[in-house]
C-alpha positions as CSV (number, residue, x, y, z in Angstrom):
1,M,0.0,0.0,0.0
2,V,1.3,3.4,-0.9
3,E,1.0,6.1,1.7
4,H,0.2,9.6,0.7
5,L,2.1,12.3,2.5
6,S,0.5,15.6,3.3
7,R,0.7,18.4,0.7
8,R,3.0,20.4,2.9
9,R,5.4,17.4,3.4
10,I,5.4,16.6,-0.3
11,V,6.4,20.2,-1.0
12,K,9.2,20.0,1.6
13,F,10.3,16.7,0.1
14,M,10.4,18.1,-3.5
15,R,12.2,21.3,-2.3
16,N,15.0,19.1,-0.8
17,S,15.1,16.4,-3.5
18,A,18.1,18.1,-5.2
19,L,20.1,17.6,-2.0
20,V,19.6,13.9,-2.1
21,G,21.6,13.1,-5.3
22,G,21.6,9.4,-6.2
23,F,22.2,7.8,-2.8
24,V,18.8,7.8,-1.1
25,V,15.5,6.3,-2.0
26,L,12.2,7.3,-0.6
27,A,10.3,4.2,0.4
28,L,6.7,4.1,1.7
29,V,6.0,1.4,4.3
30,G,2.6,0.5,5.6
31,A,0.5,-2.5,6.6
32,A,-0.8,-4.5,3.7
33,C,-4.3,-3.6,2.6
34,S,-7.0,-5.7,1.0
35,S,-9.3,-4.5,-1.8
36,S,-12.0,-3.9,0.9
37,N,-9.7,-1.4,2.6
38,E,-9.6,-3.6,5.7
39,P,-6.1,-4.1,7.0
40,A,-4.8,-7.6,6.1
41,P,-2.9,-9.7,8.7
42,L,0.9,-9.3,8.7
43,E,3.1,-12.0,7.2
44,G,6.6,-13.2,7.7
45,L,9.0,-11.6,10.2
46,A,6.6,-8.7,10.8
47,A,3.9,-11.2,12.0
48,G,6.4,-12.6,14.5
49,I,6.7,-9.1,16.0
50,Y,3.0,-8.3,16.0
51,D,0.3,-11.0,15.5
52,G,-2.8,-8.9,16.5
53,E,-5.4,-7.2,14.3
54,C,-4.1,-4.1,12.5
55,A,-5.3,-0.8,13.8
56,A,-7.4,1.5,11.6
57,D,-5.6,4.2,9.6
58,G,-5.8,7.3,11.8
59,G,-4.2,9.6,9.2
60,Q,-0.9,9.8,11.1
61,S,2.5,9.3,9.6
62,I,6.2,9.9,10.3
63,T,9.1,10.2,8.0
64,I,12.2,8.2,9.0
65,Y,15.7,8.6,7.7
66,S,17.2,5.2,8.3
67,G,20.8,4.2,8.3
68,R,19.6,0.7,9.3
69,T,19.4,-1.7,6.3
70,E,15.9,-2.0,4.8
71,S,15.9,-5.8,5.1
72,L,16.5,-5.7,8.8
73,I,14.3,-2.8,9.9
74,A,11.4,-3.1,7.4
75,P,9.6,-5.9,9.4
76,V,9.6,-3.6,12.5
77,L,8.1,-0.8,10.5
78,E,5.4,-3.0,9.1
79,A,4.6,-4.3,12.6
80,F,4.6,-0.7,14.0
81,T,2.1,0.5,11.4
82,C,-0.2,-2.5,11.9
83,S,-0.1,-2.1,15.7
84,T,-0.6,1.7,15.8
85,G,-2.1,2.8,12.6
86,I,0.8,5.2,12.1
87,K,2.3,5.0,8.7
88,T,6.0,5.4,7.9
89,A,7.8,7.0,5.0
90,V,11.4,6.0,4.8
91,R,14.6,7.2,3.2
92,W,17.3,4.4,3.2
93,A,21.0,5.3,3.0
94,D,24.2,5.1,4.9
95,S,24.0,6.7,8.4
96,A,26.8,9.2,7.7
97,Q,25.3,10.2,4.3
98,L,21.9,10.8,5.9
99,A,23.5,12.8,8.7
100,Q,25.1,15.0,6.1
101,L,21.8,15.3,4.3
102,L,20.0,16.4,7.5
103,A,22.7,19.0,8.1
104,E,22.2,20.4,4.6
105,E,18.4,20.4,4.9
106,G,18.4,22.0,8.4
107,E,15.0,23.1,9.6
108,R,13.6,22.4,6.1
109,S,14.0,18.7,6.5
110,P,10.8,16.5,6.2
111,A,12.4,14.0,8.6
112,D,10.9,13.2,11.9
113,V,13.1,10.3,13.1
114,Y,16.7,9.5,12.4
115,L,18.0,5.9,12.9
116,S,21.8,5.5,12.8
117,K,23.8,2.3,12.9
118,S,26.2,4.1,15.3
119,P,26.3,7.2,17.6
120,G,29.0,9.1,15.7
121,P,26.7,10.6,13.0
122,V,24.1,11.4,15.8
123,G,26.8,13.3,17.7
124,F,27.6,15.2,14.4
125,L,23.9,16.3,14.2
126,E,23.7,17.0,18.0
127,A,26.7,19.4,17.7
128,R,24.8,21.3,15.1
129,G,21.6,21.6,17.2
130,L,19.5,19.5,14.8
131,L,18.1,17.0,17.2
132,G,15.1,17.4,19.5
133,E,14.5,16.0,23.0
134,I,13.2,12.5,23.4
135,D,10.4,12.0,26.0
136,P,11.7,10.8,29.4
137,T,9.3,7.9,29.3
138,V,11.1,6.6,26.3
139,L,14.6,7.2,27.7
140,D,13.7,5.4,30.9
141,L,13.2,2.2,28.9
142,V,17.0,1.8,28.8
143,T,19.8,2.2,31.3
144,E,21.7,5.5,31.5
145,D,24.6,3.9,29.6
146,N,22.4,3.5,26.6
147,R,20.9,7.0,26.2
148,S,22.0,10.5,25.8
149,K,22.6,12.6,28.9
150,E,21.0,15.5,26.9
151,A,18.0,13.3,25.8
152,R,19.0,13.6,22.2
153,W,19.3,9.9,21.4
154,V,18.4,6.4,22.7
155,G,20.1,3.1,21.9
156,F,17.9,0.2,20.9
157,A,20.4,-2.6,19.9
158,G,24.1,-3.4,20.4
159,R,26.8,-4.7,18.2
160,K,30.1,-6.0,19.6
161,R,33.4,-5.6,17.8
162,V,35.1,-9.0,17.3
163,A,37.8,-10.6,15.1
164,V,36.3,-13.0,12.5
165,Y,38.8,-15.6,11.3
166,N,39.0,-18.5,8.8
167,V,39.1,-21.7,10.8
168,D,41.3,-23.5,8.2
169,A,43.9,-20.7,8.1
170,V,44.2,-19.6,11.8
171,A,44.9,-22.0,14.7
172,E,43.2,-21.2,18.0
173,D,46.5,-20.7,19.8
174,E,47.5,-18.1,17.1
175,L,44.5,-15.9,17.7
176,P,45.3,-12.4,19.0
177,D,44.4,-11.0,22.4
178,S,44.4,-7.4,21.2
179,V,44.1,-5.3,18.1
180,F,47.6,-4.1,18.9
181,D,48.9,-7.6,18.1
182,L,47.7,-7.3,14.5
183,T,50.6,-4.9,13.6
184,N,53.1,-7.8,14.2
185,E,54.9,-9.4,11.3
186,V,53.0,-12.7,11.8
187,W,49.8,-10.9,10.6
188,K,51.3,-9.2,7.6
189,G,48.9,-9.2,4.7
190,R,46.4,-11.4,6.6
191,V,44.0,-8.9,8.2
192,A,41.0,-7.0,6.7
193,L,39.5,-3.7,7.9
194,P,36.2,-2.1,6.9
195,A,37.9,1.2,7.3
196,T,35.3,3.5,5.7
197,N,32.3,1.7,7.3
198,G,30.2,3.7,9.8
199,S,30.8,1.3,12.7
200,F,34.5,1.3,12.1
201,L,34.5,5.2,12.1
202,D,32.7,5.1,15.5
203,W,35.1,2.5,16.8
204,F,38.2,4.4,15.7
205,T,36.8,7.6,17.2
206,V,36.5,5.8,20.6
207,F,40.0,4.4,20.0
208,R,41.2,8.0,19.7
209,D,39.2,9.0,22.8
210,Q,40.6,6.2,24.9
211,Y,44.3,6.1,23.8
212,G,44.8,9.5,22.2
213,T,44.9,10.5,18.5
214,D,48.6,9.8,18.1
215,V,48.4,6.2,19.4
216,A,45.3,5.5,17.3
217,S,46.7,7.0,14.2
218,D,50.0,5.2,14.6
219,W,48.1,1.9,14.9
220,L,46.3,2.5,11.7
221,D,49.5,3.5,9.9
222,D,51.2,0.4,11.2
223,M,48.3,-1.7,9.9
224,V,48.7,-0.1,6.5
225,D,52.4,-0.8,6.6
226,N,51.6,-4.4,7.6
227,E,49.5,-4.7,4.4
228,A,46.1,-4.8,6.0
229,K,43.4,-5.3,3.3
230,Y,40.5,-2.9,2.8
231,Y,36.9,-4.0,2.4
232,A,34.0,-1.6,2.2
233,N,31.9,-3.2,5.0
234,N,31.7,-5.9,7.7
235,R,29.7,-8.4,5.7
236,A,32.2,-8.4,2.8
237,I,34.9,-9.3,5.3
238,V,32.9,-12.1,6.9
239,E,32.2,-13.5,3.5
240,A,35.8,-13.2,2.5
241,A,36.9,-15.0,5.7
242,G,34.4,-17.7,5.1
243,R,35.9,-18.2,1.6
244,G,39.5,-18.1,2.9
245,E,40.2,-14.9,1.0
246,V,41.4,-13.3,4.2
247,D,42.6,-14.9,7.4
248,L,41.1,-12.5,9.9
249,G,39.1,-9.2,10.0
250,L,37.7,-6.7,12.5
251,V,33.9,-6.6,12.2
252,N,30.6,-6.4,14.1
253,H,29.7,-9.8,15.7
254,Y,26.4,-10.5,14.2
255,Y,27.3,-10.7,10.5
256,N,29.1,-14.0,11.1
257,Y,26.1,-15.5,13.0
258,Q,23.9,-14.5,10.0
259,E,26.3,-16.1,7.5
260,A,26.6,-19.3,9.6
261,A,22.9,-19.6,9.9
262,A,22.5,-19.3,6.1
263,L,25.4,-21.5,5.0
264,G,25.8,-24.0,7.9
265,E,29.1,-26.0,7.8
266,D,30.0,-24.5,4.4
267,H,30.8,-21.3,6.2
268,R,34.4,-21.6,7.4
269,A,34.6,-18.6,9.7
270,Q,34.1,-18.1,13.4
271,N,34.1,-15.1,15.7
272,H,36.9,-14.5,18.2
273,D,36.4,-12.3,21.2
274,L,39.5,-10.2,22.0
275,D,40.4,-9.5,25.6
276,D,37.5,-8.0,27.6
277,D,39.4,-4.7,28.3
278,D,40.7,-4.4,24.7
279,I,39.4,-1.6,22.5
280,G,38.7,-4.3,19.9
281,S,35.9,-5.6,22.1
282,L,33.9,-2.4,22.2
283,L,30.1,-2.6,22.2
284,I,28.6,-0.1,19.7
285,I,24.9,0.8,19.9
286,T,22.4,1.5,17.2
287,V,20.5,4.6,18.1
288,G,17.3,6.6,17.3
289,S,16.7,10.3,17.5
290,I,14.0,12.8,16.9
291,V,14.8,15.6,14.4
292,K,14.3,19.0,16.0
293,S,12.2,20.3,13.1
294,S,9.7,17.4,13.3
295,E,6.0,18.3,13.3
296,N,5.1,14.8,14.7
297,I,6.8,14.7,18.1
298,S,4.2,12.4,19.8
299,E,4.2,9.9,17.0
300,S,8.0,9.9,16.8
301,N,8.3,9.2,20.5
302,E,5.8,6.4,20.1
303,F,7.9,4.8,17.4
304,L,11.1,5.0,19.5
305,S,9.2,3.4,22.4
306,Y,8.1,0.7,20.0
307,L,11.7,-0.1,19.1
308,L,12.3,-0.8,22.8
309,S,9.3,-3.0,23.3
310,E,9.7,-6.6,24.2
311,P,8.6,-8.1,20.8
312,V,11.0,-5.8,18.8
313,Q,13.9,-6.3,21.2
314,R,13.4,-10.1,20.8
315,Y,13.3,-9.7,17.0
316,F,16.6,-7.9,17.0
317,T,18.3,-10.6,19.0
318,D,16.6,-13.7,17.6
319,E,16.5,-12.7,14.0
320,T,19.5,-10.3,13.5
321,F,21.6,-11.6,16.4
322,E,22.1,-8.2,18.0
323,Y,22.3,-7.5,21.7
324,P,18.9,-6.2,23.1
325,L,19.1,-3.1,25.2
326,A,15.7,-2.9,26.8
327,A,12.6,-4.7,28.0
328,G,14.6,-7.3,30.0
329,V,15.0,-9.5,26.9
330,Q,18.0,-11.8,27.1
331,P,20.5,-12.2,24.2
332,A,19.9,-15.1,21.8
333,P,21.7,-18.3,22.8
334,P,24.6,-18.0,20.2
335,L,25.7,-14.6,21.6
336,T,28.5,-14.5,24.1
337,P,27.9,-12.7,27.4
338,L,28.7,-9.0,27.4
339,T,31.9,-8.7,29.4
340,A,33.5,-6.3,26.9
341,L,34.3,-2.6,27.2
342,E,30.9,-1.3,28.2
343,I,29.2,1.6,26.4
344,G,29.0,3.5,29.7
345,S,32.8,4.0,29.8
346,V,32.7,6.0,26.6
347,D,31.2,9.5,26.2
348,F,29.3,9.0,23.0
349,D,27.8,12.5,23.3
350,A,31.3,13.8,22.5
351,L,31.7,11.7,19.4
352,G,30.3,14.4,17.1
353,G,33.3,16.5,17.6
354,G,35.7,13.7,16.6
355,F,33.7,12.2,13.7
356,E,35.0,14.4,11.0
357,E,38.6,14.3,12.3
358,T,38.4,10.5,12.3
359,S,37.3,10.5,8.7
360,R,40.2,12.7,7.8
361,I,42.8,10.4,9.6
362,I,41.4,7.3,7.9
363,D,41.4,9.0,4.4
364,E,45.0,10.1,4.9
365,S,46.2,6.7,6.1
366,G,45.7,5.3,2.6
367,I,43.9,2.2,3.9
368,A,41.2,2.4,1.3
369,N,43.9,1.9,-1.4
370,Q,45.0,-1.4,0.1
């Protein structure tokens, strides 16, 4: 079913379409409709989240800029619309690209909610005064570690950094304890980095915060000198490790679980947890924010609250193998206990100031040319 935006919001969208270029697509998501205009029951993953009758269309809608992949978040949006009657219009793109777009649009943006794979782009927007306050009732659904002190963002799922390795190429007693081990000669030409990926940018920003820019930059330069291989994203590294194309890579944990679930024993890669206190074991959270210029504050808060509800939290951990952050939901059985560097030890509200500098350092390292 295609949702019709209000005339004013269509005008705002058309006014800003020139800023979008070729990298974002406007998608309209709603509960399926039958020819009798009665809401049809949900199917597939969405039905696993919400199995009740769909609410009547109340004429409410929100526009979401989503850095989360469509295949992962679309079932949640379908369930939300069915459950509440609130429709969603979505722009899908990379989190950093959408943050840049929001910065260009400013108060003219049609967006109500911004979803980011990582807090760095959110900090970028917060530093520019483009995010509104989230209702305390939503913030209270998570611990203080997983929400903004200024009420500008709330975490709804977690991804742990790990080393994925090919089981035929790397012996267990050879596995590293720390990312600092990977600059040694024994790992020359064997390690892959998703150096321009958003989660890597956030991770490297925290690396700089914890150890200082000089130490973090030297590590990256040493990795380049040690012939680390560049891949555009985490999944590409996991697939390469499974094929034996690379021996080891630094990625988010859940991609390997997804590949293993799809391929079974044919997938020849496993996750390796670095030491608990190593920067390579950082937990990075996926976050939601309300855009300051939003005209649908109540509906936006309702959507963020829905992301933190028990059925959605269970979907994130059971289907996408992420760590749930709310509703008392326990991580899915394959996930290792969270004993890593906790999110509360990192000031993610300060990441916005370092996000652009991190991008500059990574660009200048030459890793993308490896």
